GUKE-198214 format. One record per atom (N, C-alpha, C, CB): residue in one letter; x, y, z. Coordinates in steps of 0.02 Angstrom, whole numbers, padded with zeros to 5 digits, always signed. Glycine has a CB too. Layout:
% residues N
aXYZ...
//
This chain:
% residues 120
x-00678+00094+02122x-00706+00058+02065x-00733+00106+02013x-00762+00010+02089x-00766+00160+02036x-00793+00210+01989x-00736+00243+01950x-00834+00263+02026x-00681+00257+01984x-00624+00289+01952x-00595+00243+01898x-00571+00306+02004x-00589+00179+01913x-00563+00130+01865x-00609+00126+01804x-00556+00061+01897x-00675+00127+01815x-00722+00125+01759x-00718+00188+01717x-00794+00116+01785x-00710+00246+01750x-00704+00309+01714x-00640+00310+01672x-00705+00368+01762x-00586+00285+01701x-00522+00283+01665x-00527+00236+01605x-00464+00261+01711x-00557+00178+01615x-00565+00130+01560x-00609+00159+01505x-00596+00064+01586x-00663+00193+01525x-00707+00225+01477x-00670+00278+01436x-00768+00256+01512x-00629+00318+01471x-00590+00369+01436x-00539+00337+01389x-00554+00414+01487x-00509+00283+01412x-00460+00247+01371x-00493+00220+01307x-00428+00189+01411x-00551+00189+01315x-00588+00163+01257x-00607+00219+01209x-00651+00126+01281x-00627+00276+01236x-00646+00333+01194x-00586+00358+01154x-00674+00390+01238x-00529+00366+01187x-00468+00390+01153x-00448+00341+01098x-00410+00399+01204x-00450+00277+01113x-00431+00226+01064x-00479+00227+01005x-00429+00156+01096x-00544+00233+01018x-00594+00235+00964x-00583+00296+00919x-00665+00236+00993x-00568+00352+00950x-00555+00413+00911x-00492+00404+00868x-00547+00474+00957x-00440+00377+00897x-00377+00368+00861x-00386+00318+00804x-00322+00344+00908x-00420+00263+00817x-00431+00212+00765x-00473+00242+00709x-00466+00150+00795x-00524+00282+00725x-00564+00314+00673x-00522+00358+00628x-00619+00355+00705x-00478+00396+00657x-00434+00439+00617x-00385+00397+00577x-00396+00488+00662x-00359+00344+00606x-00313+00300+00571x-00346+00265+00512x-00282+00249+00618x-00410+00248+00519x-00446+00217+00464x-00450+00264+00404x-00517+00196+00485x-00462+00328+00418x-00464+00378+00364x-00396+00382+00330x-00484+00448+00392x-00343+00383+00370x-00275+00385+00342x-00261+00323+00300x-00223+00392+00398x-00281+00264+00325x-00270+00202+00288x-00308+00202+00222x-00292+00141+00330x-00369+00228+00222x-00407+00233+00159x-00373+00279+00110x-00479+00257+00173x-00346+00335+00134x-00310+00381+00090x-00247+00348+00062x-00293+00445+00127x-00212+00311+00104x-00152+00277+00081x-00170+00225+00027x-00116+00243+00139x-00224+00190+00037x-00246+00140-00012x-00265+00174-00077x-00306+00100+00016x-00299+00230-00074x-00321+00266-00133x-00261+00291-00173x-00367+00324-00115x-00210+00315-00139x-00153+00345-00172x-00103+00294-00198x-00118+00391-00125x-00109+00232-00175x-00061+00181-00196x-00068+00168-00271x-00072+00115-00156x-00012+00164-00305x-00012+00155-00377x+00025+00090-00395x+00020+00215-00413x+00008+00064-00454x+00045+00008-00482x+00090+00036-00536x-00004-00047-00511x+00154+00018-00532x+00203+00040-00581x+00222-00021-00623x+00266+00071-00546x+00230-00010-00688x+00246-00063-00735x+00319-00056-00757x+00198-00061-00797x+00356-00111-00749x+00427-00111-00765x+00437-00137-00837x+00467-00154-00715x+00475-00099-00876x+00489-00117-00945x+00564-00117-00957x+00454-00068-00994x+00584-00153-01009x+00653-00151-01033x+00651-00125-01105x+00688-00223-01030x+00690-00075-01119x+00695-00049-01187x+00756-00081-01219x+00699+00030-01188x+00747-00106-01280x+00800-00141-01315x+00814-00106-01382x+00781-00214-01327x+00874-00120-01408x+00892-00096-01475x+00935-00149-01507x+00928-00026-01472x+00911-00178-01561x+00949-00231-01595x+00960-00291-01551x+01015-00204-01618x+00912-00307-01508x+00917-00365-01464x+00957-00351-01401x+00947-00422-01501x+00985-00292-01395x+01025-00274-01336x+00985-00230-01289x+01091-00238-01358x+00985-00249-01226x+00948-00210-01176x+00983-00143-01164x+00942-00249-01109x+00945-00089-01171x+00973-00022-01160x+00961+00002-01089x+00944+00027-01210x+00899-00003-01067x+00883+00021-01000x+00818-00010-00976x+00876+00098-01000x+00808-00007-00911x+00744-00027-00881x+00713+00036-00851x+00754-00082-00826x+00646+00038-00854x+00612+00097-00826x+00542+00078-00802x+00607+00153-00879x+00518+00119-00754x+00450+00111-00729x+00404+00159-00766x+00447+00122-00653x+00341+00138-00775x+00291+00180-00807x+00224+00168-00772x+00285+00166-00883x+00181+00218-00773x+00113+00209-00747x+00067+00181-00802x+00085+00276-00721x+00093+00173-00862x+00054+00148-00918x+00061+00072-00921x+00078+00180-00986x+00004+00038-00919x+00003-00035-00920x+00018-00060-00991x-00065-00063-00895x+00037-00124-00997x+00049-00152-01064x-00013-00147-01109x+00070-00225-01058x-00072-00155-01080x-00133-00150-01120x-00143-00079-01146x-00194-00172-01078x-00126-00030-01104x-00133+00040-01126x-00083+00058-01181x-00123+00086-01066x-00026+00023-01183x+00021+00033-01237x-00006+00004-01303x+00090+00001-01220x-00052-00043-01297x-00080-00075-01356x-00065-00148-01360x-00055-00041-01418x-00042-00178-01306x-00028-00249-01304x+00044-00266-01321x-00074-00285-01352x+00057-00331-01324x+00125-00356-01333x+00155-00336-01400x+00125-00431-01328x+00114-00337-01453x+00140-00318-01519x+00160-00245-01521x+00087-00332-01574x+00121-00202-01490x+00137-00131-01488x+00202-00120-01450x+00080-00090-01456x+00212-00158-01397x+00274-00152-01359x+00334-00174-01401x+00271-00195-01295x+00325-00229-01439x+00379-00252-01483x+00397-00200-01535x+00359-00318-01517x+00346-00167-01563x+00360-00114-01613x+00400-00057-01582x+00294-00087-01642x+00390-00045-01518x+00427+00008-01483x+00492-00019-01453x+00382+00038-01427x+00510-00080-01469x+00570-00112-01442x+00570-00114-01365x+00633-00077-01467x+00511-00131-01338x+00503-00134-01266x+00480-00204-01245x+00453-00081-01241x+00501-00224-01186x+00480-00288-01158x+00452-00274-01088x+00540-00339-01155x+00392-00301-01075x+00361-00294-01009x+00393-00344-00961x+00284-00305-01013x+00416-00319-00903x+00450-00362-00854x+00407-00378-00793x+00513-00329-00831x+00357-00337-00778x+00314-00351-00721x+00282-00289-00693x+00354-00385-00667x+00232-00300-00650x+00197-00245-00617x+00216-00245-00543x+00119-00252-00626x+00228-00186-00516x+00250-00179-00447x+00210-00123-00414x+00325-00164-00443x+00198-00133-00349x+00162-00083-00310x+00210-00055-00258x+00097-00113-00277x+00213+00011-00252x+00253+00043-00201x+00212+00045-00137x+00277+00114-00223x+00236+00012-00085x+00199+00007-00022x+00210+00068+00022x+00220-00057+00015x+00168+00074+00073x+00172+00131+00118x+00239+00136+00154x+00116+00128+00169x+00274+00080+00161x+00339+00080+00195x+00397+00086+00146x+00348+00016+00236x+00382+00106+00084x+00431+00118+00031x+00465+00055+00006x+00483+00167+00055x+00432-00003+00012x+00457-00065-00018x+00414-00080-00078x+00456-00123+00034x+00440-00122-00123x+00404-00141-00184x+00375-00210-00176x+00450-00137-00245x+00313-00220-00200x+00281-00285-00201x+00262-00301-00273x+00218-00287-00155x+00282-00361-00295x+00264-00381-00363x+00189-00394-00364x+00303-00445-00385x+00156-00373-00418x+00084-00382-00424x+00069-00402-00496x+00047-00316-00405x+00023-00450-00502x-00001-00469-00568x-00033-00408-00599x-00050-00530-00564x-00022-00397-00663x-00048-00337-00697x-00124-00333-00693x-00026-00336-00769x-00158-00390-00690x-00231-00390-00689x-00259-00396-00618x-00257-00448-00731x-00215-00400-00569x-00237-00410-00500x-00266-00346-00471x-00178-00435-00457x-00322-00352-00440x-00352-00294-00406x-00314-00282-00341x-00429-00305-00391x-00310-00219-00319x-00277-00206-00255x-00308-00247-00199x-00280-00131-00238x-00267-00269-00154x-00287-00313-00099x-00335-00276-00052x-00226-00338-00060x-00397-00301-00046x-00446-00269-00003x-00428-00276+00071x-00516-00298-00016x-00386-00326+00087x-00364-00335+00155x-00309-00286+00174x-00339-00406+00165x-00283-00250+00126x-00226-00206+00138x-00241-00154+00192x-00205-00172+00073x-00302-00127+00191x-00320-00077+00241x-00313-00105+00311x-00392-00051+00230x-00334-00167+00321x-00329-00198+00386x-00256-00211+00405x-00368-00265+00388x-00214-00227+00356x-00143-00237+00369x-00111-00171+00391x-00108-00265+00307x-00129-00117+00357x-00102-00051+00375x-00124-00033+00446x-00126+00003+00325x-00188-00043+00461x-00213-00027+00528x-00178-00070+00581x-00289-00038+00532x-00164-00133+00565x-00129-00176+00612x-00059-00150+00627x-00125-00247+00585x-00025-00126+00575x+00041-00097+00585x+00038-00034+00627x+00074-00082+00517x-00010+00009+00612x-00017+00072+00649x-00037+00058+00721x-00068+00118+00615x-00078+00007+00732x-00101-00009+00800x-00043-00028+00846x-00152-00066+00797x+00011-00055+00817x+00069-00072+00858x+00098-00009+00891x+00123-00106+00814x+00092+00047+00856x+00118+00109+00884x+00068+00142+00931x+00137+00157+00828x+00004+00130+00919x-00048+00162+00959x-00051+00133+01030x-00115+00154+00925x-00049+00067+01036x-00059+00034+01100x-00007+00057+01152x-00055-00041+01092x+00058+00060+01136x+00106+00083+01187x+00095+00156+01207x+00176+00075+01161x+00062+00195+01165x+00052+00266+01180x-00003+00276+01232x+00035+00304+01117x-00045+00226+01242x-00099+00231+01291x-00070+00221+01361x-00155+00180+01277x-00102+00249+01412x-00078+00240+01481x-00073+00166+01499x-00124+00277+01531x-00018+00147+01529x-00008+00076+01544x-00024+00059+01617x+00063+00057+01529x-00039+00108+01657x-00052+00094+01728x-00123+00071+01741x-00038+00156+01768x-00166+00071+01690x-00235+00048+01698x-00241-00018+01661x-00286+00101+01670x-00267-00070+01693x-00275-00134+01659x-00324-00128+01600x-00299-00188+01708x-00311-00167+01547x-00356-00163+01488x-00426-00187+01501x-00327-00204+01431
//
């Protein structure tokens, strides 16, 4: 019984240490995440190209300033940690739940790495 308690205690310690480190990584990932703004550049009413920018429509000077530059705002997108794109409202604050989602994904990999011969 003492051995089982010692193993469980060690398991809990390892998991707590790993989760603590993963929380730091998740916070760094959240901090580094950027919102990219998709624009279409036009000439004479004809679309020339689409491009991403870190400059928001407001930073360009609003809709009129974009029109003067023959640009049309198409939407805001966030590049996720798994290299997929998520559409985001330009005024939307980053999702505060995102850190927990990242930790949940990482936890899927952590649990199988722990010894399986000891009951949880």
